[in-house]
C-alpha positions as CSV (number, residue, x, y, z in Angstrom):
1,M,11.7,-14.5,-0.9
2,N,9.3,-16.4,0.9
3,C,6.3,-16.2,3.1
4,L,6.9,-14.8,6.4
5,N,3.4,-14.9,7.6
6,C,1.8,-18.8,6.0
7,H,5.4,-19.9,5.3
8,V,4.3,-22.0,1.9
9,G,3.7,-19.6,-0.6
10,T,6.4,-17.3,-2.2
11,M,6.4,-13.2,-2.6
12,K,6.0,-11.5,-5.1
13,P,6.0,-7.8,-6.8
14,E,2.1,-6.4,-7.6
15,L,1.2,-3.1,-8.3
16,V,-1.4,-3.1,-5.7
17,E,-4.1,-0.6,-4.3
18,T,-5.1,0.4,-0.7
19,W,-7.2,2.4,1.6
20,F,-5.7,4.4,4.2
21,K,-7.5,5.8,6.7
22,R,-6.8,10.0,7.5
23,D,-8.6,12.6,9.5
24,G,-11.6,10.2,9.6
25,R,-11.6,9.5,6.4
26,W,-10.8,6.9,3.9
27,E,-8.6,7.5,0.7
28,L,-8.1,5.4,-2.2
29,V,-4.1,4.7,-3.3
30,T,-3.6,2.6,-6.4
31,N,-0.5,1.3,-7.9
32,I,1.4,0.9,-5.1
33,P,4.4,-1.2,-5.1
34,A,4.2,-4.0,-2.5
35,M,5.8,-7.7,-2.2
36,V,2.3,-10.1,-2.1
37,C,2.3,-13.6,-0.9
38,D,0.6,-16.3,-4.4
39,S,-0.8,-17.9,-1.7
40,C,-2.3,-15.9,1.5
41,E,-2.0,-12.6,-0.3
42,E,0.2,-11.0,2.5
43,R,0.8,-7.3,1.8
44,V,4.9,-6.3,2.2
45,F,5.4,-2.8,1.4
46,S,8.6,-0.9,1.6
47,Q,9.0,2.4,3.7
48,T,10.0,3.8,0.0
49,A,6.4,2.8,-0.9
50,V,4.4,4.1,2.6
51,D,6.2,7.4,2.7
52,R,5.0,8.0,-1.1
53,V,1.5,7.5,-0.5
54,E,2.0,9.8,2.8
55,H,3.7,12.9,1.1
56,V,1.0,12.1,-2.0
57,L,-1.8,12.1,0.2
58,R,-0.7,15.4,1.8
59,N,-0.3,17.0,-1.4
60,Y,-3.9,15.9,-2.1
61,D,-4.6,17.6,1.0
62,L,-3.1,20.3,0.4
63,A,-4.6,21.0,-3.0
64,G,-7.6,21.5,-1.3
65,L,-9.0,18.7,-4.6
66,R,-10.9,16.3,-1.3
67,R,-14.2,16.8,-1.7
């Protein structure tokens, strides 16, 4: 699949890490499946991946593990 951002690179599956801002705090989440351009490094996340990250962050908050 060609990159929709740069139109030069090829999108390839990778596990990435990224930061999410929630409730005024930044949370680092690792091992997220994404399609990443081998030229411009544009990342595309599936809705399933986003839903799983939201689930993890929500459970993390509820478990009182933050601090």
